[in-house]
Backbone as a ProteinNet text record, in pm:
[ID]
protein_1_A
[PRIMARY]
XXXXXXXXXXXXXXXXXXXXXXXXXXXXXXXXXXXXXXXXXXXXXXXXXXXXXXXXXXXXXXXXXXXXXXXXXXXXXXXXXXXXXXXXXXXXXXXXXXXXXXXXXXXXXXXXXXXXXXXXXXXXXXXXXXXXXXXXXXXXXXXXXXXXXXXXXXXXXXXXXXXXXXXXXXXXXXXXXXXXXXXXXXXXXXXXXXXXXXXXXXXXXXXXXXXXXX
[TERTIARY]
-1424.8	-1545.6	-1665.2	-1657.3	-1773.1	-1755.4	-1654.8	-1636.5	-1569.5	-1508.5	-1435.2	-1303.7	-1260.1	-1126.7	-1032.1	-903.1	-805.4	-695.4	-649.8	-537.1	-421.7	-299.8	-183.1	-104.6	-58.2	13.4	139.4	229.2	362.3	379.1	442.8	493.7	615.2	611.4	712.9	843.3	828.7	948.7	952.9	842.2	845.4	893	952.9	991.5	949.2	926.3	892.7	998.8	1028.4	963.8	1016.9	942.9	981.3	1081.6	1127.2	1212.9	1361	1389.4	1522.6	1536.4	1656.8	1689.8	1770.9	1795.5	1875.3	1807.5	1888.8	1848.3	1762.3	1750.5	1680.2	1775.1	1719.3	1808.5	1898.4	2008	2109.9	2067.1	1962.9	1919.7	1991.1	1985.5	2022.6	1894.8	1901.4	1785	1783.1	1662.3	1646.4	1711.1	1765	1845.8	1786.3	1799.9	1754.7	1880.2	1869.7	1975.8	1925.1	1997.1	1955.4	1977.3	1885.8	1894.9	1991.2	2017.1	2099.9	2242.5	2248.8	2380	2442	2362.8	2406.6	2436.6	2396.9	2419.5	2325.1	2380	2301.7	2267.2	2138.6	2096.1	1998.7	1991	1898.5	1761.4	1656.8	1515.8	1491.8	1366.2	1327.7	1264.7	1267.1	1221.2	1337.6	1320	1425	1432.7	1549.1	1573.6	1518.4	1451.2	1402.2	1520.1	1640.9	1754.3	1814.1	1763.5	1818.3	1754.9	1832.9	1784.8	1750.9	1812.6	1783	1635.7	1581.7	1442.9	1352.1	1377.6	1293.9	1291.7	1409.6	1420.9	1347.8	1355.9	1280.1	1129.6	1082.9	939.5	891.1	976.4	941.8	932.6	1020.6	1020.9	895.1	852.4	724.8	609.5	607	497.3	497.1	614.5	621	565.5	598.5	549.5	395.4	340.3	197.4	126.7	195	138	124.9	217.4	219.1	125.1	83.8	4.3	-145.6	-203.4	-343.4	-443.5	-398.1	-488.6	-494.7	-410.3	-405.3	-468.6	-564.9	-632.4	-587.7	-542.9	-502.3	-368.1	-287.1	-158.8	-157.6	-103.4	-100	36.8	56	178	136.5	203.1	180	312	304.1	423.1	513	452.1	531.4	567.3	650.1	689.3	800.5	849.2	956.1	931	1000.1	1000.3	1113.2	1175.1	1289.2	1391.8	1429.6	1514.2	1614	1700.6	1790.9	1907.6	1911.5	2004.4	1958.3	1835.6	1781	1821.2	1890	1912.8	1988	2096.8	2177.1	2103.5	2025	1947.2	1842.3	1781.1	1675.6	1721.9	1835.2	1880.1	1930.9	1974.4	2010.1	1886	1778.5	1657.4	1566.8	1554.9	1454.9	1519.5	1445.8	1499.5	1485.1	1550.1	1541.5	1655.6	1627	1729.7	1832.1	1958.1	2063.3	2170	2243.8	2349	2461.2	2528.6	2634.5	2744	2765	2873.7	2826.4	2710.2	2652.4	2752.9	2831.5	2929.4	3034.2	3065.1	3167.1	3113.4	2982.2	2923.4	2939.4	2951.9	2958.9	2821.4	2823.8	2695.6	2600.4	2651.7	2560.9	2497.3	2578.6	2523	2420.7	2444.2	2349.3	2215.9	2228	2109.3	2030.4	2103.6	2031.2	1967	2031.2	1970.5	1832.7	1826.9	1701	1601.2	1650	1561.8	1491.1	1561.3	1502.6	1399.9	1395.8	1299.7	1180.5	1193.6	1088	1015.6	1057.8	991.4	944.4	840.1	789.5	901.4	908.3	818.8	864.6	985.9	1043.6	963.4	884.2	810	695.8	649.2	546.8	604.3	730.3	792.3	859.5	879.4	945.9	854.5	733.5	630.7	675.7	730.4	772.1	876.4	975.2	1082.8	1023.4	929.3	864.6	786.3	710.8	630.4	717.8	835.2	924.8	987.6	1013.7	1063.1	958	833.5	723.2	710.9	715.1	700	815.6	933	1050.9	1039.2	1001	989	875.4	764.1	651.3	686.9	756.7	799	893.7	986.4	1078.8	1006.4	909.1	832.6	750.3	691.2	609.1	698.8	818.6	910.9	951.1	963.3	995.7	885.6	761.9	643.6	642.7	665.5	663.9	771.7	887.9	994.7	963.1	902.4	856.4	759.6	667.9	570.8	641.9	739.4	810.5	885.3	953.7	1034.7	952.1	847	762.9	666.3	635.7	534.1	403.2	370.2	239.6	128.2	33.1	-86.4	-212.2	-204.3	-313.3	-326.9	-446.8	-457.4	-367.8	-308.9	-221.9	-284	-295.8	-344.6	-231.1	-238.8	-151.5	-233.5	-190.8	-248	-184.8	-264.8	-216.6	-276.2	-202.4	-255.1	-365	-467.4	-582.8	-569.7	-496.2	-486.8	-405.4	-465.7	-402.9	-345.7	-422.7	-389.9	-242.4	-182.9	-53	64.1	33.5	143.8	250.2	207.2	304.7	401.4	371	454	515.5	519.3	579.9	502	369.4	282.7	206.4	166.4	87	-2.7	-136.3	-226.2	-214.1	-194.2	-190.9	-62.5	46.1	177.8	164.4	94.4	79.6	3.7	-110.1	-190.7	-114.8	-33.1	52.7	155.7	199.6	300.3	237.6	104.6	43	-38.8	-61.3	-143.4	-291.1	-358.4	-498.4	-595.2	-567.9	-662.5	-586.4	-636	-577.8	-670.2	-610	-688.9	-651.9	-724.5	-693.8	-720	-630.1	-635.4	-709	-817.2	-907.4	-915.5	-838.4	-859.9	-832.9	-759.2	-733.2	-832.5	-921.4	-1006.1	-1139.2	-1169.2	-1301.6	-1405	-1530	-1634.7	-1615.1	-1579.7	-1556.6	-1444.6	-1331.3	-1221.4	-1262.4	-1336.1	-1377.8	-1466.9	-1564.9	-1659.7	-1594.8	-1517.4	-1468.6	-1341	-1260.2	-1130	-1121.9	-1134.7	-1107.8	-1199.1	-1332.2	-1427.2	-1416.7	-1342.8	-1322.1	-1186.9	-1080.1	-947.5	-928.7	-984.6	-960.2	-1028.8	-1157	-1214.9	-1150.5	-1096.5	-1031.2	-896.3	-836.2	-708.3	-717.6	-797.8	-810.1	-940.2	-932.6	-1052	-1094.3	-1209.1	-1257.9	-1151.5	-1135	-1039.3	-894.9	-870.1	-733.9	-722.1
3230.5	3308.5	3220.5	3095.6	3004.9	2921.5	2952.5	2886.7	2755.9	2721.3	2600.7	2611.6	2500.9	2498.7	2410.9	2443.7	2369.9	2311.2	2193.9	2134.9	2108.6	2113.2	2077.3	1975.5	1870.1	1760.3	1727.1	1666	1627.2	1477.7	1417.8	1279.6	1292.6	1238.4	1263.5	1179	1049.6	966.8	870	865.3	790.9	886.1	833.9	918.2	849.8	934.6	887.4	924.4	842.1	709.5	605.2	496	389.3	289	321.1	229.8	271.4	398.9	447.7	569.6	588.8	708.7	807.9	777.7	869.9	1008.2	1108.9	1250.1	1296.4	1221.8	1269.8	1347.1	1427.3	1497.9	1401.8	1453.2	1367.5	1337.3	1255.4	1205.7	1071.1	1034.4	897.2	817.7	710.9	627.3	507.8	466.4	344.9	226	129.8	24.3	-113.1	-198.4	-337.8	-426.7	-552.4	-643.4	-773.8	-829.8	-953.8	-1068.2	-1156.1	-1271.5	-1373.4	-1371.3	-1475.5	-1420	-1303.1	-1249.5	-1162.9	-1120.9	-1027.6	-890.7	-863.3	-733.2	-625	-511.6	-405.5	-306.1	-264.1	-179.2	-71.3	39.5	149.4	114.7	150.1	151.5	290.4	318.5	452.4	533.1	484.9	564.7	634.9	763.7	832.6	774	758.3	708.3	799.7	739.2	818.4	885.5	839.6	898.3	1020.7	1051.6	1163.8	1292.9	1370.8	1497.3	1600.6	1590.1	1686.6	1678.1	1554.8	1540.8	1594.9	1570.8	1627	1777.7	1839.1	1986	2037.8	1967.6	2013.2	2004.3	1899.1	1889.8	1996.9	2028.8	2135.9	2269.3	2290.8	2412.4	2421.1	2305.6	2300.4	2339	2283.8	2312.1	2458.7	2519.1	2662.2	2744.9	2708.2	2779	2766.3	2649.7	2630.8	2710.5	2727.9	2810.8	2954.1	3000.6	3141	3162.5	3056.6	3071.7	3086.5	3202.1	3224.3	3138.6	3077.6	2992.1	2850.8	2808.7	2675.2	2670.4	2580.2	2568	2450.3	2343.8	2223.1	2177.8	2106.9	2054.9	1905	1833.6	1690.9	1625.5	1505.1	1426	1288.3	1230.8	1091.2	1015.5	888.2	801.9	840.2	859.5	874	735.4	673	534.1	500.8	382.3	339.2	196.2	153.1	13.6	-56.8	-156.2	-214.8	-103.7	-101.7	6.9	-45.4	-128.9	-197.5	-107.5	11.3	111.6	149	112.9	138.5	33.4	-72.3	-188.1	-150.3	-77.4	-48.9	36.1	132.3	214	129.6	40.3	-45.4	-134	-199.6	-293.9	-222.3	-91	-15.2	23.4	49.9	101.1	-7.5	-116.7	-219.7	-341.6	-399.2	-519.7	-650.5	-660	-777.8	-876	-1004.5	-1103.4	-1099.8	-1100.8	-1092.9	-1199.3	-1245.1	-1340.3	-1284.3	-1370.7	-1324.8	-1250.9	-1286	-1220.3	-1103.2	-1044.1	-934.6	-824.5	-786.2	-678.6	-715.5	-840.4	-881	-911.7	-911.4	-948.6	-836	-869.9	-769.4	-701.3	-583.8	-515.7	-605.3	-679.1	-761.5	-869.8	-929.7	-1034.5	-981	-854.9	-794.9	-765.8	-710.3	-676.8	-801.7	-907.5	-1032.5	-1094.4	-1086	-1138.7	-1074.1	-944	-874.8	-901.4	-897	-921.4	-1054	-1156.1	-1287.2	-1305.5	-1203.3	-1208	-1112	-1018.9	-918.7	-938.3	-1024.1	-1049.8	-1197.3	-1226.4	-1364.5	-1454.3	-1577.8	-1639.3	-1617.3	-1558.8	-1546.9	-1460.2	-1363.3	-1281.6	-1354.4	-1465.2	-1546.9	-1626.8	-1658.6	-1736.1	-1648.2	-1520.7	-1425.8	-1303.2	-1329.9	-1223.3	-1105.5	-1130	-1019.5	-934.8	-998.5	-925.4	-838.8	-894.3	-827.6	-706.9	-723.2	-614.5	-503.2	-534.3	-429.9	-353.6	-423.7	-361.4	-259.2	-299	-214	-91	-117.3	-13.2	89.5	43.4	130.8	223.8	166	249.5	349.9	305.1	397.8	510.9	482	583	685.8	633.6	717.9	811.9	756.6	838.1	947.4	909	1007.7	1118.8	1078.7	1181.6	1284	1234.4	1318	1420.7	1374.2	1461.6	1568.3	1526.6	1623.6	1730.2	1689.1	1782.6	1876.4	1823.3	1911	2013.4	1974.6	2073.8	2182.1	2142	2240.2	2338.9	2281.5	2368.5	2464.9	2409.4	2488.3	2584.8	2558.9	2641.8	2635.9	2521.6	2506.6	2511	2602	2615.4	2562.8	2549.1	2493.1	2344	2285.9	2140.4	2060	1957.6	1865.2	1728.7	1670.9	1534.5	1443	1316.4	1221.6	1110.7	1063.7	939.7	820	722.2	602.9	479.5	374.6	248.4	195.2	135.6	95.6	-45.4	-131.8	-273.4	-280.8	-331.6	-334.3	-197.2	-95.4	47.1	78.4	12.8	45.6	-9.2	-86.9	-134.2	-219.1	-289.2	-378	-296	-170.2	-81.8	31	14.2	112.6	238.2	224.9	338	311.9	419.2	399.8	522.9	502.3	617.5	703.2	634.6	709	785.3	728.9	800	923.9	913.5	1031.5	1141.4	1104.4	1205.2	1263	1184.4	1236.1	1330.8	1310.3	1398.3	1531.6	1538.2	1667.7	1663.2	1543.7	1534.1	1554.6	1635.7	1671.4	1565.6	1500.2	1406.6	1295.1	1174.3	1059.1	1023.2	992.2	954	810.9	711.1	568.9	547.2	479	454.2	318.8	325.6	213.7	151.7	201.7	163.5	20.3	-51.4	-192.3	-282.4	-222.9	-305.5	-335.2	-464.5	-501.8	-496.6	-519.1	-502	-596.1	-722.2	-822.5	-775	-731.9	-685.2	-564.6	-472.5	-352.6	-389.2	-479.4	-511.3	-604.1	-703.9	-803.5	-768.4	-679.3	-646.5	-498.7	-409.8	-267	-210.5	-238.2	-182.7	-242.4	-355.2	-412.4	-376.7	-373.3	-349.5	-207.9	-108.7	30	63.7	34.5	64	-18.1	-130.7	-211.2	-151.2	-72.3	-13.1	132.7	212.5	352.8	377.5	417.1	437	586.6	613.9	754.1	841.2	955.2	1051.9	1033.5	931.1	914.7	967.9
-393.6	-390.6	-362.9	-404.7	-382.6	-251.3	-172.2	-43.9	-54.1	-170.6	-179.4	-104	-49.2	14.7	-62	-51.5	-129.5	-40.6	-78.7	-7.6	-105.2	-53.3	-130.9	-55.7	-130.5	-61.1	-133.8	-62.9	-119.3	-102.3	-197.8	-182.7	-92.1	25.4	122.1	98.5	97.7	89.4	-27.8	-105.4	-231.6	-341.4	-446.5	-558.3	-689.8	-788.4	-925.1	-1020.6	-1123	-1148	-1046.7	-1041.7	-952.2	-1018.2	-1135	-1209.2	-1198.9	-1168.5	-1167.5	-1075.5	-1023.6	-943.2	-1025.9	-1149.2	-1238.2	-1245	-1235.8	-1249.2	-1132.3	-1023.8	-908.6	-820.6	-726.4	-637.8	-559.7	-507.3	-441.8	-299.7	-291.7	-160.3	-127.6	1	39.7	28.7	-52.2	-70.6	19	55	136.8	62.8	139.4	78.9	105.7	9.4	18.2	0.3	38.7	19.1	-41.9	-137.5	-203.2	-106.6	-90.8	-3.1	-62.4	-191.5	-252.3	-282.3	-344.2	-381.7	-272.7	-175.9	-67.3	-121.5	-242.4	-302.5	-243.9	-202.6	-148.9	-267.8	-269.1	-376.9	-324.1	-392.7	-353	-400.4	-320.9	-361.6	-416.9	-456.2	-500.6	-391.7	-266.6	-154.8	-95.1	-56.3	16.9	158.6	208.6	342.6	448.3	549	660.8	735.5	713.9	782.2	710.6	590.2	515.9	568	641.9	697.1	595.3	477.7	373	327.9	319.5	276.4	381.1	508.7	612.7	605.8	582.3	573.7	453.5	338.4	217.7	239.5	308.4	336.2	433.6	529.9	624.5	548.1	453.2	373.8	289.5	231.1	156.7	248.3	369.9	462.7	502.5	515.6	546.6	431	307.6	191.7	185.8	212	210.8	322.6	436.6	543.6	496.6	418.3	374	253.6	187.1	66.8	104.7	77.8	119.3	44.4	-69.6	-149.2	-95.5	-2	52.2	189.1	209.7	339.9	417.5	353.2	420.5	355.9	429.4	383	408.2	311.7	322.8	292.2	345.5	318.7	282.4	183.3	146.7	164	170.9	181	295.4	417.5	534.9	581.6	501.8	527.7	430.2	439.1	349.9	304.7	203.9	166.8	237.4	179.5	241.8	283.3	405.9	449.5	552.8	508.3	597.3	650.2	598.3	657.9	799.1	837.2	972.8	1071.4	1026.2	1117.9	1240.5	1229.9	1348	1452.8	1404.3	1498	1558.5	1479.2	1531	1643.6	1628.3	1731.9	1855.5	1840.5	1958.8	2041.9	1972.1	2038.4	2091.5	2020.4	2052.5	2116.7	2212.8	2283.3	2208	2093.3	2008.3	2043.7	2020	2038.9	1923.8	1961.5	1864.8	1888.5	1787.1	1807.7	1900.9	1967.5	2056.6	1985.6	1860.1	1783.8	1699.4	1733.3	1655.5	1624.1	1723.2	1703.9	1607.7	1579.1	1487.2	1350.2	1334.5	1207.1	1107.1	975.4	872.7	855.7	788.4	762.6	686.9	586.3	509.8	597	686.5	770.3	870.5	921	1009.3	939.1	820.5	743.5	708.2	668.1	633.1	756.6	868.1	992	1018.7	1004.6	1026.4	912.1	787.5	677.4	682.3	728.4	732.4	847.1	934.6	1045.3	1023.9	933.3	913	782.2	695.9	569.8	569.8	489.3	481.1	426.3	473.4	576.4	718.9	735.2	868.3	964.6	912.8	1002.9	1074	1011.4	1078.7	1193.9	1186	1293.8	1398.8	1370.5	1461.8	1479.9	1528.2	1527.6	1614.9	1732.6	1819.3	1754.6	1690.5	1621.4	1509.4	1435	1322.3	1371.9	1481.9	1536.2	1588.9	1643.5	1691.7	1572.3	1464.2	1342.3	1289.4	1284.2	1239.7	1335.1	1466	1560.7	1546.8	1532.6	1522.4	1397.9	1283.4	1165.1	1175.6	1237.7	1254.8	1346.4	1453.6	1550.2	1487.7	1409.1	1335.3	1239	1165.4	1073.1	1143.7	1254.6	1329.9	1389.2	1433.1	1487.9	1375	1255.5	1145.9	1118.1	1121.2	1103.2	1212.7	1337.3	1447.4	1426.1	1381	1355.5	1238.2	1133.9	1022.5	1071.7	1155.8	1209.6	1293.8	1376.4	1456.1	1371.3	1268.7	1183.4	1093.4	1043.8	948	1015.4	1146.7	1217.2	1142.7	1086.8	1014	1114.2	1084.1	1167.3	1095.6	964.3	891.6	918.4	903.5	930.5	839	900.8	829.3	822.8	701.8	693.4	640.3	672.1	614.8	556.4	438.4	385	460.1	497.4	562	492.1	497.6	442.1	534.8	478.2	561.4	616.4	541.1	584.4	715.9	819.5	955.3	994.1	958.8	980.8	956.4	854.1	805.7	879.2	980.4	1070	993.3	891	819.2	737.4	715.1	632.3	718.9	847.3	932.1	947.1	964.8	995.8	1122.5	1190.3	1311.7	1328.8	1322.7	1331.6	1458.5	1573.8	1699.2	1708.3	1659.7	1659.8	1571.9	1459.2	1366.6	1440.9	1505.5	1574.2	1689.3	1761.9	1870.2	1815.7	1689.6	1629.6	1585.9	1581.4	1542.2	1419.2	1358.2	1239	1272.8	1192.3	1223.1	1172.5	1062.4	1005.2	931.2	940.3	869.8	752.9	642	524.7	485.6	537.8	503.9	354.1	290.2	150.4	126.5	51.8	41.7	-99.3	-190.7	-329.3	-365.9	-277	-300.5	-221.1	-144.4	-63	-137.3	-140.7	-192.2	-80.5	-107.8	-9.3	108.7	78.5	187.5	282.2	224.1	304.6	391.8	328.9	396.8	516.1	495.7	601.2	707.6	662.2	751.4	824.1	768.1	829.2	866.7	770.3	798.7	902.1	888.7	981.9	1121.5	1133.7	1263.1	1320.3	1236.4	1283.4	1331.3	1256.7	1300.6	1430	1451.7	1584.7	1697.9	1669.6	1773.2	1815.3	1727.3	1756.3	1797.2	1730.5	1756.6	1827.1	1949.7	2034.2	2032.9	2093.3	2103.6	2177.1	2123.3	2182.3	2138.4	2057.2	2006.2	1861.9
[MASK]
++++++++++++++++++++++++++++++++++++++++++++++++++++++++++++++++++++++++++++++++++++++++++++++++++++++++++++++++++++++++++++++++++++++++++++++++++++++++++++++++++++++++++++++++++++++++++++++++++++++++++++++++++++++

């Protein structure tokens, strides 16, 4: 009655609590691998490869479209943490340098090969490889958002929270990919930025990457 508008948003691929996956829905969780023991373990992020989560988020968006009390719809955590279950798709899609015996390597060896090139300190020495890993994850995440929009037939404005440092690229996010996917507004998260970082980095990096009309 007072003209206020309301938004509803969902945590897309992160789950709470961050300490355990016990009693959570039966999703496929993103996976990490120990650099020392080679042990593979689940993180608390749902894997971007889990179609069930995409379908559940599309259903949420459909419900919000039908709810007359909701004016805007949002998604957070359109990204993943360590997600080495993406390795095989990544190397098929991206022109990365691989060992001659890649096809004969075990899953653990393949995952460790990628992990040592996309995490510090290896990412500093293999910049192109690291950038392609970030691009691949961002593209996959944006494709999921586009599919959610198609399935849900959401007509209300959709916003996504994005990390502000280097416009999220280090965590598999890309502002232009999100807007190409159909996102109406981006909400950069600034709560970890001090004044110096805001002035010296964020206010320079975003305009340098996202131009007028994008």
